[in-house]
LUMTILUM-115108 format. One record per residue: residue number from 1; residue in one letter; x negated, z negated, y of N, C-alpha, C in turn. Coordinates in steps of 0.1 Angstrom, whole numbers, plus 5000, padded with zeros to 4 digits. Example, Ala and Ser with C-alpha at 12.3 -4.5 7.8 and 13.67 -1.06 7.14 Angstrom:
1;a;4868;4922;4943;4877;4922;4955;4868;4922;4967
2;s;4872;4929;4978;4863;4929;4989;4871;4921;5000
REM end
This chain:
1;m;4566;5015;5394;4563;5034;5396;4579;5038;5391
2;r;4584;5047;5395;4595;5052;5396;4596;5059;5382
3;i;4606;5061;5372;4603;5072;5362;4615;5081;5364
4;p;4603;5093;5361;4613;5105;5363;4624;5108;5361
5;f;4637;5118;5364;4649;5114;5359;4649;5121;5348
6;s;4640;5132;5340;4643;5136;5329;4636;5128;5317
7;g;4623;5120;5323;4624;5107;5318;4635;5099;5311
8;r;4641;5094;5323;4654;5083;5323;4664;5091;5314
9;l;4666;5102;5313;4675;5113;5305;4673;5109;5293
10;g;4658;5108;5289;4653;5111;5276;4655;5096;5265
11;v;4649;5086;5279;4652;5075;5272;4669;5070;5268
12;c;4678;5075;5276;4693;5076;5275;4699;5081;5258
13;l;4692;5097;5262;4695;5101;5249;4696;5097;5237
14;a;4680;5088;5236;4676;5080;5224;4686;5069;5223
15;l;4690;5064;5236;4698;5050;5234;4714;5053;5223
16;l;4713;5067;5230;4727;5073;5225;4732;5077;5209
17;l;4718;5085;5202;4715;5084;5191;4713;5072;5185
18;c;4707;5061;5188;4709;5050;5178;4716;5039;5179
19;l;4728;5042;5189;4744;5035;5188;4751;5046;5185
20;a;4747;5062;5184;4759;5067;5176;4758;5064;5160
21;t;4749;5063;5155;4741;5064;5136;4743;5045;5137
22;a;4742;5036;5143;4742;5025;5140;4756;5019;5131
23;k;4751;5010;5121;4763;5006;5114;4770;4996;5124
24;a;4781;4994;5119;4793;4985;5122;4788;4970;5123
25;d;4780;4966;5113;4778;4956;5104;4763;4948;5116
26;s;4758;4962;5123;4749;4953;5128;4746;4954;5142
27;s;4758;4953;5150;4764;4956;5165;4763;4940;5168
28;a;4764;4937;5182;4766;4926;5185;4781;4915;5181
29;g;4781;4906;5179;4792;4898;5174;4794;4892;5159
30;g;4776;4890;5152;4778;4887;5144;4781;4898;5130
31;p;4781;4893;5118;4789;4899;5107;4802;4898;5110
32;g;4815;4912;5106;4826;4912;5102;4829;4908;5090
33;l;4841;4914;5087;4847;4913;5075;4848;4926;5072
34;s;4844;4926;5056;4840;4939;5047;4855;4945;5040
35;l;4855;4954;5037;4867;4963;5030;4868;4952;5021
36;t;4862;4945;5013;4866;4938;5001;4870;4930;5007
37;d;4869;4918;5017;4869;4910;5023;4885;4910;5026
38;v;4889;4918;5030;4901;4919;5038;4908;4922;5028
39;i;4906;4935;5013;4916;4932;5004;4922;4919;4997
40;a;4907;4912;4997;4914;4903;4988;4920;4892;4993
41;r;4919;4893;5007;4927;4878;5014;4942;4887;5017
42;t;4945;4901;5019;4957;4908;5015;4963;4906;4999
43;l;4956;4905;4991;4961;4904;4976;4963;4890;4974
44;e;4960;4880;4982;4959;4867;4981;4975;4860;4988
45;r;4974;4866;5000;4982;4862;5012;4990;4869;5020
46;n;4992;4880;5012;5004;4888;5021;5014;4884;5021
47;p;5021;4887;5032;5041;4878;5032;5049;4887;5026
48;a;5045;4902;5022;5055;4907;5014;5055;4903;4997
49;l;5043;4906;4994;5036;4900;4981;5043;4886;4974
50;l;5041;4877;4986;5044;4865;4983;5056;4866;4978
51;a;5066;4869;4991;5083;4870;4990;5088;4877;4982
52;f;5081;4887;4972;5085;4894;4957;5084;4888;4953
53;g;5071;4877;4948;5070;4865;4939;5081;4862;4936
54;y;5092;4859;4942;5102;4852;4939;5109;4863;4930
55;q;5112;4874;4928;5120;4885;4925;5117;4881;4908
56;l;5103;4882;4908;5097;4878;4893;5102;4865;4887
57;e;5105;4852;4894;5111;4838;4893;5126;4845;4890
58;i;5132;4853;4899;5148;4857;4895;5145;4860;4884
59;q;5138;4867;4878;5140;4880;4870;5139;4867;4856
60;e;5134;4862;4859;5130;4854;4846;5142;4844;4845
61;g;5147;4840;4854;5158;4836;4855;5169;4839;4846
62;r;5171;4852;4848;5176;4864;4842;5175;4865;4826
63;l;5160;4864;4820;5157;4865;4809;5161;4853;4801
64;r;5159;4841;4808;5163;4829;4803;5180;4827;4802
65;q;5191;4834;4812;5206;4833;4807;5206;4846;4796
66;s;5199;4855;4799;5203;4865;4785;5201;4857;4773
67;r;5192;4847;4768;5191;4842;4755;5205;4832;4753
68;l;5212;4826;4762;5221;4818;4756;5234;4829;4749
69;g;5238;4821;4743;5250;4828;4729;5263;4819;4742
70;p;5277;4822;4738;5290;4812;4734;5288;4804;4730
71;n;5289;4793;4740;5293;4780;4737;5305;4779;4722
72;p;5302;4771;4709;5313;4768;4706;5329;4764;4713
73;e;5344;4763;4707;5351;4760;4709;5359;4750;4703
74;f;5363;4738;4709;5368;4725;4705;5383;4725;4710
75;g;5394;4730;4700;5406;4735;4698;5411;4720;4692
76;v;5427;4714;4703;5437;4708;4697;5449;4716;4696
77;a;5456;4715;4682;5468;4718;4681;5479;4712;4674
78;v;5493;4710;4682;5500;4702;4677;5511;4710;4674
79;e;5515;4707;4665;5531;4716;4657;5541;4711;4653
80;n;5552;4712;4650;5565;4712;4647;5567;4693;4654
81;a;5561;4691;4666;5567;4678;4674;5575;4682;4681
82;a;5584;4669;4689;5595;4668;4700;5606;4680;4700
83;g;5609;4682;4683;5618;4691;4680;5635;4685;4683
84;s;5640;4690;4674;5653;4682;4676;5656;4683;4657
85;g;5665;4674;4659;5669;4673;4643;5660;4663;4636
86;a;5661;4670;4624;5647;4664;4621;5634;4666;4622
87;f;5631;4674;4634;5617;4677;4638;5615;4667;4649
88;e;5626;4656;4654;5626;4649;4665;5611;4638;4666
89;g;5606;4637;4675;5597;4624;4674;5584;4634;4668
90;m;5576;4626;4660;5559;4629;4654;5562;4630;4642
91;n;5574;4626;4637;5575;4624;4618;5570;4639;4611
92;r;5568;4653;4616;5568;4661;4609;5557;4670;4616
93;a;5550;4661;4628;5536;4667;4633;5529;4674;4625
94;e;5524;4684;4629;5509;4693;4624;5502;4690;4637
95;t;5487;4682;4632;5476;4682;4643;5467;4692;4636
96;t;5461;4696;4644;5451;4705;4638;5440;4705;4647
97;l;5428;4703;4645;5414;4703;4652;5404;4713;4644
98;s;5403;4719;4658;5395;4730;4650;5378;4734;4661
99;l;5374;4742;4657;5358;4746;4662;5362;4763;4661
100;a;5355;4767;4671;5352;4780;4670;5342;4785;4675
101;l;5339;4800;4672;5327;4806;4674;5329;4819;4676
102;t;5324;4826;4686;5321;4840;4691;5314;4846;4685
103;l;5313;4858;4675;5304;4863;4669;5297;4876;4676
104;e;5286;4877;4682;5285;4888;4694;5281;4900;4686
105;r;5278;4902;4671;5271;4911;4668;5263;4921;4671
106;g;5246;4913;4677;5242;4915;4680;5239;4919;4696
107;k;5251;4914;4702;5249;4917;4719;5239;4911;4724
108;r;5238;4896;4722;5226;4888;4725;5212;4894;4724
109;a;5204;4899;4712;5198;4906;4707;5194;4918;4720
110;r;5206;4925;4724;5205;4935;4732;5201;4931;4750
111;r;5211;4920;4747;5208;4914;4764;5194;4910;4767
112;i;5191;4904;4759;5176;4898;4760;5165;4911;4757
113;d;5166;4923;4751;5158;4938;4751;5160;4936;4769
114;a;5174;4943;4773;5174;4945;4789;5167;4935;4797
115;a;5169;4925;4796;5164;4914;4803;5148;4913;4804
116;r;5141;4914;4791;5129;4920;4792;5123;4934;4797
117;a;5127;4944;4793;5124;4954;4800;5126;4953;4818
118;g;5139;4948;4819;5141;4943;4835;5131;4938;4838
119;a;5123;4930;4834;5108;4919;4836;5099;4927;4838
120;s;5096;4934;4828;5086;4942;4827;5083;4955;4839
121;l;5095;4961;4842;5100;4972;4854;5094;4959;4866
122;l;5098;4949;4871;5097;4941;4879;5079;4940;4881
123;e;5076;4937;4868;5056;4934;4871;5052;4947;4876
124;s;5058;4959;4868;5055;4974;4872;5052;4973;4888
125;e;5064;4970;4891;5065;4968;4908;5060;4960;4918
126;a;5054;4951;4912;5045;4940;4917;5031;4946;4919
127;d;5026;4955;4906;5015;4958;4904;5014;4972;4913
128;f;5026;4979;4918;5028;4990;4923;5028;4987;4940
129;r;5033;4970;4942;5034;4968;4956;5022;4963;4963
130;r;5012;4954;4952;5000;4952;4955;4991;4961;4961
131;l;4989;4976;4951;4980;4987;4953;4985;4993;4965
132;d;4998;4994;4971;5004;4998;4982;4999;4987;4994
133;a;4999;4975;4994;4995;4967;5001;4976;4968;5003
134;a;4972;4972;4994;4957;4971;4993;4957;4985;4999
135;a;4964;4995;5001;4958;5009;5000;4964;5007;5017
136;e;4973;5001;5020;4974;4998;5037;4968;4991;5044
137;t;4963;4980;5039;4947;4972;5045;4937;4983;5043
138;a;4936;4991;5035;4923;4999;5037;4921;5007;5046
139;r;4938;5014;5051;4937;5022;5060;4936;5013;5077
140;r;4943;5001;5076;4941;4997;5089;4924;4990;5092
141;f;4921;4986;5082;4905;4986;5080;4902;4999;5090
142;l;4900;5013;5082;4895;5024;5086;4896;5024;5099
143;d;4909;5024;5102;4913;5027;5118;4909;5012;5126
144;s;4901;5002;5123;4895;4992;5134;4883;4998;5135
145;l;4879;5001;5120;4862;5004;5117;4857;5022;5126
146;a;4869;5030;5127;4870;5040;5135;4868;5036;5152
147;n;4876;5027;5152;4874;5021;5168;4864;5013;5171
148;q;4857;5006;5164;4850;5002;5164;4834;5009;5170
149;e;4830;5021;5159;4825;5032;5158;4827;5039;5172
150;r;4838;5046;5180;4844;5050;5191;4835;5040;5198
151;l;4842;5027;5200;4833;5018;5213;4818;5021;5211
152;l;4814;5027;5204;4800;5023;5203;4792;5036;5213
153;l;4804;5048;5207;4795;5061;5214;4804;5062;5226
154;s;4811;5051;5235;4817;5049;5243;4805;5042;5253
155;d;4801;5032;5245;4789;5025;5252;4779;5031;5255
156;a;4776;5043;5242;4766;5054;5250;4767;5063;5261
157;a;4779;5064;5263;4785;5076;5272;4784;5066;5286
158;v;4789;5054;5287;4786;5050;5298;4773;5045;5303
159;r;4761;5046;5294;4750;5042;5298;4744;5054;5298
160;l;4747;5069;5295;4742;5079;5295;4749;5082;5311
161;a;4761;5079;5317;4765;5087;5329;4755;5073;5340
162;e;4754;5060;5337;4745;5052;5345;4731;5055;5351
163;q;4727;5063;5337;4714;5070;5339;4712;5079;5344
164;t;4724;5089;5343;4726;5102;5352;4729;5098;5363
165;v;4736;5089;5373;4738;5084;5383;4725;5078;5393
166;a;4718;5071;5382;4707;5067;5386;4696;5082;5395
167;g;4692;5087;5384;4685;5096;5382;4691;5108;5394
168;i;4701;5114;5398;4707;5120;5405;4705;5116;5419
169;a;4704;5100;5420;4707;5096;5432;4694;5096;5439
170;a;4681;5097;5430;4665;5093;5434;4668;5109;5436
171;l;4670;5123;5430;4668;5132;5434;4673;5135;5448
172;v;4686;5131;5451;4695;5133;5465;4683;5124;5473
173;d;4678;5116;5470;4670;5108;5484;4657;5113;5484
174;a;4655;5125;5478;4645;5132;5479;4646;5147;5482
175;g;4657;5148;5485;4661;5158;5490;4663;5171;5480
176;r;4665;5166;5463;4660;5180;5458;4676;5180;5450
177;s;4686;5172;5455;4697;5176;5446;4708;5174;5457
178;p;4720;5182;5462;4730;5181;5464;4738;5167;5465
179;e;4747;5163;5474;4749;5152;5473;4766;5153;5470
180;a;4767;5164;5466;4780;5163;5457;4777;5163;5443
181;d;4767;5164;5438;4760;5162;5425;4766;5150;5422
182;l;4759;5142;5433;4761;5124;5431;4771;5118;5427
183;a;4781;5125;5437;4800;5123;5439;4804;5128;5425
184;r;4802;5138;5419;4805;5140;5404;4799;5133;5396
185;a;4786;5129;5395;4783;5118;5385;4788;5106;5388
186;e;4792;5098;5399;4800;5088;5398;4811;5089;5398
187;a;4816;5097;5394;4833;5099;5392;4834;5098;5377
188;e;4822;5109;5369;4822;5110;5356;4822;5089;5350
189;l;4808;5086;5356;4809;5074;5351;4819;5062;5354
190;a;4832;5064;5361;4843;5058;5364;4849;5062;5352
191;r;4851;5076;5348;4858;5080;5339;4852;5075;5327
192;a;4845;5074;5324;4836;5070;5312;4838;5049;5309
193;r;4838;5045;5321;4843;5032;5318;4855;5030;5316
194;l;4865;5040;5320;4881;5037;5316;4879;5042;5305
195;d;4877;5054;5299;4872;5055;5282;4873;5044;5278
196;r;4859;5035;5278;4856;5023;5275;4867;5017;5274
197;e;4873;5012;5285;4879;5002;5285;4893;5004;5274
198;d;4895;5017;5275;4909;5021;5265;4905;5017;5249
199;l;4894;5025;5247;4890;5019;5236;4886;5006;5233
200;e;4885;4995;5240;4885;4980;5242;4897;4977;5234
201;h;4907;4981;5241;4922;4979;5234;4925;4981;5223
202;e;4925;4994;5225;4930;5000;5209;4921;4992;5198
203;l;4909;4987;5201;4902;4979;5191;4911;4965;5185
204;l;4912;4962;5200;4922;4947;5196;4931;4949;5186
205;v;4940;4964;5195;4954;4963;5187;4948;4966;5170
206;s;4940;4970;5168;4937;4973;5155;4936;4965;5145
207;i;4925;4955;5152;4922;4943;5144;4933;4932;5144
208;r;4946;4932;5157;4957;4922;5154;4963;4930;5141
209;r;4963;4942;5139;4973;4951;5128;4967;4948;5116
210;l;4958;4951;5116;4946;4944;5104;4948;4930;5097
211;a;4950;4918;5109;4948;4908;5103;4965;4902;5100
212;a;4972;4912;5102;4989;4906;5099;4989;4916;5085
213;q;4982;4922;5078;4983;4922;5063;4982;4909;5060
214;w;4973;4901;5059;4973;4886;5057;4985;4875;5061
215;g;4991;4880;5070;4999;4870;5077;4995;4862;5088
216;e;4983;4867;5095;4972;4862;5103;4980;4869;5117
217;t;4985;4860;5127;4988;4865;5138;4978;4867;5149
218;r;4969;4859;5146;4959;4853;5157;4945;4854;5148
219;p;4941;4868;5148;4925;4869;5140;4918;4861;5147
220;a;4909;4855;5135;4899;4845;5142;4885;4858;5140
221;f;4885;4870;5136;4876;4878;5134;4878;4885;5149
222;t;4865;4894;5153;4869;4904;5166;4863;4919;5158
223;r;4858;4919;5147;4851;4931;5143;4853;4931;5123
224;v;4846;4946;5123;4849;4946;5108;4839;4955;5104
225;a;4828;4950;5092;4818;4955;5089;4819;4971;5082
226;g;4812;4976;5084;4807;4990;5074;4801;5001;5083
227;d;4803;5010;5075;4793;5019;5081;4801;5034;5079
228;v;4808;5041;5087;4814;5055;5085;4805;5066;5081
229;h;4792;5066;5086;4784;5076;5083;4782;5078;5064
230;a;4783;5065;5061;4780;5061;5046;4791;5074;5040
231;l;4791;5083;5039;4801;5093;5034;4804;5095;5019
232;p;4816;5095;5014;4821;5093;5001;4816;5104;4995
233;v;4818;5104;4979;4810;5114;4970;4822;5118;4963
234;a;4825;5131;4965;4836;5139;4959;4838;5140;4947
235;d;4846;5136;4939;4847;5140;4923;4854;5154;4920
236;s;4852;5160;4908;4862;5169;4906;4873;5168;4902
237;f;4879;5181;4910;4897;5180;4909;4901;5174;4893
238;a;4890;5180;4882;4895;5179;4872;4895;5166;4865
239;d;4884;5161;4871;4883;5142;4867;4891;5140;4872
240;l;4896;5142;4890;4908;5133;4892;4923;5136;4889
241;l;4925;5150;4881;4935;5148;4873;4939;5142;4859
242;a;4926;5141;4855;4924;5134;4842;4930;5117;4842
243;s;4932;5115;4856;4931;5101;4858;4945;5098;4864
244;i;4952;5110;4865;4963;5108;4871;4978;5098;4867
245;d;4973;5096;4850;4983;5088;4848;4983;5074;4848
246;g;4973;5070;4858;4973;5058;4865;4976;5053;4877
247;n;4984;5060;4876;4993;5062;4889;5004;5054;4888
248;p;5007;5044;4896;5019;5034;4897;5031;5038;4895
249;d;5031;5052;4900;5049;5056;4907;5049;5060;4888
250;l;5042;5067;4884;5044;5071;4870;5043;5063;4855
251;a;5035;5048;4860;5035;5037;4850;5049;5034;4855
252;r;5051;5034;4860;5066;5024;4868;5076;5035;4863
253;y;5076;5044;4860;5086;5052;4857;5089;5051;4834
254;l;5076;5048;4832;5076;5048;4821;5081;5030;4813
255;t;5080;5021;4824;5087;5012;4821;5101;5010;4822
256;e;5102;5018;4837;5122;5018;4837;5124;5027;4827
257;k;5122;5037;4818;5124;5044;4809;5129;5035;4797
258;r;5123;5024;4794;5120;5013;4785;5133;5004;4789
259;l;5137;5003;4801;5149;4995;4807;5161;5006;4805
260;r;5158;5016;4809;5174;5024;4805;5174;5028;4791
261;e;5166;5024;4781;5167;5027;4768;5176;5014;4766
262;a;5171;5002;4768;5173;4990;4767;5194;4989;4770
263;e;5191;4992;4784;5206;4992;4790;5216;4999;4782
264;l;5212;5012;4777;5220;5023;4767;5226;5016;4753
265;r;5213;5008;4747;5217;5002;4738;5226;4988;4738
266;l;5223;4979;4750;5230;4972;4753;5245;4976;4755
267;a;5247;4987;4765;5264;4994;4764;5268;4996;4752
268;e;5260;5002;4742;5264;5004;4726;5272;4993;4721
269;a;5262;4984;4719;5262;4973;4715;5278;4963;4722
270;e;5277;4962;4735;5290;4958;4737;5304;4967;4736
271;a;5304;4980;4731;5314;4987;4730;5318;4981;4715
272;k;5312;4972;4709;5322;4965;4695;5323;4955;4699
273;p;5340;4953;4695;5343;4940;4700;5341;4927;4688
274;s;5337;4916;4699;5333;4904;4695;5344;4897;4684
275;w;5338;4892;4670;5348;4888;4666;5352;4871;4667
276;r;5355;4865;4663;5361;4851;4663;5362;4845;4654
277;i;5359;4833;4646;5356;4826;4635;5363;4815;4636
278;s;5375;4806;4633;5371;4792;4635;5374;4784;4621
279;a;5376;4772;4623;5376;4761;4610;5380;4744;4617
280;g;5387;4741;4608;5393;4727;4614;5396;4722;4600
281;v;5405;4710;4607;5411;4701;4599;5427;4697;4603
282;r;5435;4702;4594;5452;4698;4599;5455;4690;4588
283;r;5461;4677;4601;5472;4664;4596;5485;4665;4595
284;l;5492;4661;4584;5505;4664;4578;5512;4652;4582
285;e;5517;4649;4595;5526;4638;4595;5535;4631;4585
286;q;5542;4639;4582;5553;4639;4570;5547;4632;4558
287;s;5534;4638;4555;5533;4634;4540;5518;4626;4540
288;d;5516;4623;4553;5502;4614;4557;5491;4625;4546
289;d;5491;4638;4549;5480;4645;4540;5471;4652;4552
290;q;5456;4657;4550;5452;4666;4556;5448;4675;4546
291;v;5447;4692;4555;5443;4698;4548;5435;4709;4560
292;l;5421;4714;4552;5414;4724;4557;5421;4734;4562
293;v;5417;4743;4573;5420;4757;4576;5410;4762;4585
294;a;5410;4778;4584;5400;4788;4588;5407;4796;4591
295;g;5402;4808;4600;5403;4817;4602;5398;4828;4614
296;v;5395;4841;4611;5390;4848;4618;5399;4855;4628
297;t;5396;4862;4636;5398;4872;4647;5392;4881;4650
298;i;5395;4893;4642;5392;4907;4650;5397;4916;4652
299;p;5395;4919;4670;5398;4930;4677;5397;4941;4671
300;l;5414;4951;4672;5411;4964;4666;5407;4970;4673
301;a;5396;4979;4674;5391;4989;4682;5395;5001;4678
302;m;5409;5003;4684;5416;5018;4687;5410;5026;4692
303;r;5402;5020;4708;5396;5033;4710;5383;5025;4719
304;n;5373;5030;4725;5361;5026;4729;5362;5023;4744
305;r;5363;5010;4745;5364;5002;4757;5351;4999;4765
306;n;5338;5010;4756;5328;5008;4767;5323;5023;4770
307;q;5330;5034;4768;5324;5047;4768;5323;5051;4785
308;g;5323;5045;4791;5320;5049;4810;5309;5044;4808
309;r;5307;5030;4805;5294;5026;4804;5280;5032;4796
310;i;5284;5031;4784;5276;5040;4778;5271;5053;4784
311;a;5282;5065;4793;5280;5076;4794;5269;5077;4805
312;e;5270;5064;4817;5263;5057;4830;5249;5056;4823
313;a;5249;5049;4813;5232;5042;4810;5224;5056;4802
314;r;5235;5070;4797;5228;5078;4791;5225;5085;4806
315;a;5230;5084;4814;5229;5095;4820;5216;5091;4832
316;r;5217;5079;4833;5200;5068;4841;5188;5071;4834
317;l;5194;5072;4820;5183;5074;4812;5173;5087;4813
318;a;5183;5099;4812;5180;5110;4816;5176;5114;4829
319;m;5181;5109;4838;5177;5107;4851;5163;5105;4856
320;t;5160;5093;4848;5145;5088;4847;5135;5095;4840
321;d;5138;5103;4833;5130;5112;4827;5125;5125;4835
322;a;5137;5129;4845;5134;5141;4852;5127;5137;4863
323;d;5133;5124;4871;5126;5122;4877;5113;5120;4880
324;r;5106;5115;4863;5094;5119;4864;5086;5126;4860
325;v;5089;5136;4860;5088;5150;4856;5081;5157;4871
326;a;5095;5149;4881;5094;5159;4897;5084;5150;4901
327;t;5081;5137;4899;5070;5127;4905;5057;5136;4901
328;r;5056;5138;4890;5044;5144;4887;5036;5151;4892
329;v;5049;5161;4894;5047;5175;4903;5042;5172;4912
330;r;5049;5164;4918;5044;5160;4939;5034;5152;4936
331;i;5025;5147;4927;5015;5139;4928;5005;5149;4927
332;e;5004;5156;4916;4993;5164;4913;4994;5176;4924
333;t;5003;5181;4931;5004;5194;4944;4996;5180;4956
334;r;5003;5166;4958;4995;5163;4969;4982;5160;4966
335;l;4975;5153;4952;4962;5154;4949;4955;5163;4952
336;f;4958;5176;4949;4950;5189;4948;4946;5190;4964
337;a;4961;5187;4972;4955;5186;4988;4945;5181;4994
338;l;4949;5166;4988;4940;5159;4995;4925;5163;4994
339;h;4922;5165;4980;4906;5170;4973;4901;5182;4981
340;q;4910;5193;4983;4908;5201;4991;4900;5193;5008
341;e;4914;5188;5013;4911;5179;5025;4897;5174;5027
342;l;4892;5164;5017;4883;5156;5013;4870;5165;5015
343;l;4872;5176;5005;4859;5185;5004;4854;5194;5022
344;h;4867;5193;5028;4864;5202;5042;4860;5190;5051
345;s;4866;5179;5050;4858;5166;5059;4841;5162;5054
346;l;4840;5167;5044;4827;5164;5040;4816;5176;5045
347;h;4822;5184;5043;4814;5197;5050;4814;5197;5061
348;r;4824;5194;5071;4824;5193;5088;4813;5183;5089
349;a;4813;5168;5083;4801;5163;5088;4789;5165;5084
350;a;4786;5174;5070;4772;5175;5071;4768;5182;5080
351;t;4776;5194;5080;4773;5204;5088;4773;5199;5109
352;l;4779;5188;5111;4778;5185;5125;4765;5175;5122
353;r;4761;5169;5110;4749;5164;5113;4740;5169;5112
354;d;4738;5178;5104;4723;5182;5094;4724;5198;5107
355;e;4732;5204;5113;4732;5218;5121;4734;5216;5136
356;i;4748;5211;5137;4751;5214;5148;4746;5204;5158
357;l;4744;5190;5156;4740;5185;5167;4726;5180;5167
358;p;4718;5185;5158;4702;5187;5162;4699;5200;5173
359;r;4710;5211;5173;4707;5218;5184;4712;5214;5194
360;m;4724;5204;5199;4726;5198;5209;4715;5191;5215
361;e;4712;5183;5207;4703;5173;5209;4692;5180;5219
362;q;4687;5191;5214;4673;5195;5219;4677;5204;5233
363;a;4693;5210;5231;4699;5215;5242;4703;5208;5252
364;l;4704;5199;5249;4705;5186;5262;4690;5182;5272
365;t;4679;5181;5258;4665;5178;5265;4662;5191;5273
366;d;4664;5201;5267;4662;5215;5275;4664;5213;5288
367;t;4677;5212;5289;4689;5212;5300;4685;5203;5312
368;e;4679;5187;5307;4677;5180;5317;4661;5181;5323
369;r;4650;5189;5314;4642;5193;5319;4644;5204;5331
370;a;4654;5213;5324;4654;5224;5340;4661;5220;5348
371;y;4671;5208;5348;4677;5203;5359;4667;5197;5368
372;a;4654;5187;5363;4645;5184;5369;4637;5195;5377
373;a;4635;5203;5374;4628;5209;5379;4636;5219;5389
374;g;4652;5221;5392;4658;5229;5400;4663;5241;5395
375;r;4660;5242;5379;4664;5255;5374;4678;5260;5374
376;y;4684;5245;5369;4700;5244;5362;4705;5233;5375
377;g;4721;5234;5375;4730;5226;5387;4736;5219;5377
378;y;4744;5210;5382;4750;5197;5381;4757;5201;5365
379;f;4762;5215;5372;4773;5219;5361;4767;5218;5346
380;e;4759;5226;5344;4752;5228;5329;4749;5218;5327
381;l;4742;5209;5334;4734;5194;5326;4750;5186;5325
382;r;4759;5187;5331;4773;5179;5327;4778;5184;5312
383;v;4779;5197;5310;4779;5206;5302;4774;5202;5285
384;a;4765;5199;5290;4752;5199;5277;4751;5183;5278
385;q;4756;5175;5283;4761;5160;5277;4776;5162;5272
386;a;4783;5168;5277;4798;5164;5274;4797;5168;5257
387;e;4788;5182;5257;4791;5185;5245;4783;5179;5233
388;l;4774;5167;5236;4770;5165;5228;4777;5148;5223
389;l;4783;5144;5235;4790;5135;5232;4803;5139;5223
390;d;4808;5151;5228;4821;5156;5218;4816;5157;5206
391;a;4807;5161;5203;4800;5163;5187;4799;5149;5182
392;r;4794;5143;5191;4789;5132;5182;4804;5123;5181
393;t;4812;5127;5186;4830;5120;5185;4833;5125;5173
394;v;4832;5138;5170;4842;5151;5162;4831;5147;5149
395;l;4820;5139;5147;4814;5137;5137;4819;5124;5130
396;v;4822;5112;5140;4829;5102;5135;4845;5105;5129
397;d;4849;5115;5138;4861;5119;5131;4859;5123;5115
398;a;4850;5133;5114;4854;5138;5100;4850;5127;5090
399;s;4839;5119;5093;4836;5109;5087;4847;5100;5082
400;i;4856;5098;5093;4870;5091;5090;4876;5097;5080
401;d;4877;5108;5085;4887;5112;5080;4883;5118;5060
402;a;4874;5118;5061;4867;5119;5045;4868;5106;5034
403;h;4868;5095;5051;4872;5083;5041;4883;5076;5037
404;r;4892;5083;5047;4907;5083;5047;4913;5091;5034
405;n;4910;5105;5031;4911;5113;5021;4908;5100;5010
406;t;4899;5097;5006;4894;5089;4994;4902;5080;4990
407;i;4909;5073;5003;4915;5059;5002;4927;5067;4995
408;e;4933;5077;5001;4945;5081;4997;4949;5090;4980
409;i;4933;5093;4978;4930;5096;4964;4930;5089;4957
410;e;4929;5074;4962;4923;5065;4951;4938;5059;4947
411;r;4943;5059;4958;4959;5054;4957;4966;5062;4947
412;l;4963;5076;4948;4975;5084;4939;4970;5082;4926
413;t;4954;5077;4920;4949;5078;4911;4953;5066;4906
414;g;4955;5051;4914;4961;5045;4908;4948;5032;4908
415;t;4936;5039;4915;4924;5027;4916;4924;5019;4926
416;t;4915;5010;4925;4916;4993;4935;4905;4991;4946
417;f;4903;5005;4950;4896;5006;4965;4884;5000;4965
418;s;4878;4999;4949;4867;4997;4947;4857;5005;4956
419;s;4858;5014;4950;4848;5026;4952;4849;5029;4967
420;s;4861;5029;4975;4857;5029;4993;4849;5016;4997
421;a;4852;5006;4991;4843;4994;4994;4831;4997;4997
422;g;4826;5002;4983;4814;5001;4980;4807;5014;4991
423;q;4817;5026;4994;4814;5035;5006;4810;5027;5017
424;l;4821;5021;5026;4821;5016;5032;4810;5001;5040
REM end
């Protein structure tokens, strides 16, 4: 028995609603990678993070080098030898063997402080880069999940177009609909299939870009696991503002300030000339005696030979403070904008889900009945279908925007995307 056209559209509409709200981890292809999975892989195997690890080793070498002081110097001096007259030959020669030490006067301690501050800055940079890598992975994961969800909607659109073609063909056979309607429906089916093919390619590209985050050029997975319709919960702006000190940019400025302070102290220490002390034994060939000798060399600090570097270090320290203030203003402004965008995205998604979509679903049901009864033409039917499909797409976009804004907020507040992982 042939199912009436209105019944076919009803079945297809139910299929559309089911596919549009299905979770990504319940679609074909088995369970995919979750946000937690991909971030863990990124932090473990990201090529840029692995390369930066050598910077930490380089700084460790600098710290080890800073602990080394000048080596003692061994000296041999021969005087009153190979001259003329009474000083001919070595009879009256004086031979001195000595050891000399350079007193750095606190410079080594300042070098060590500067090297340690540099290591701390690199560790802050490493934390910054790890957070950036995790944020970028979350963005690419969200792109893949969005393409995956849009592909589900496209599948539903293709099935709806197929059901529409079959229904109109039955009406044409019965002489109740013009053949032009069938041609339009078949063209729309071809367009829907083309759109689906485009989304397949976009999904493949987004999966490849996601896998590149942990150095994989031929991903062994074809999908990700998540639910874009599980909307995040927005914290108050006051709570977000209170957590802004966790931002890695600001934390890095604090570490950089300590480095600049250490560099200033080192420059001031290097302005003090190093002293040189020596001690040794002198042999007098003429009397066959030996005596002790000692000496100290103190450069005359008639002018500060390091004043330029001291001025540079002070300017860098002041610039760090100024940059931190400017960065905090920029972060607070950006955080406020993202919070407003998040609230707007959540409002759009809730309005689409609770108010707009139910009315469009009802409108399509009424339109398909009217078309089957001959009261509406194909144009009205197509408009109702397109409006519902478009609303489903806009709902996905609004949900994706909400999650994307959440990721950016977590990046600004220095969190590790644990909440995003739980929401997706």
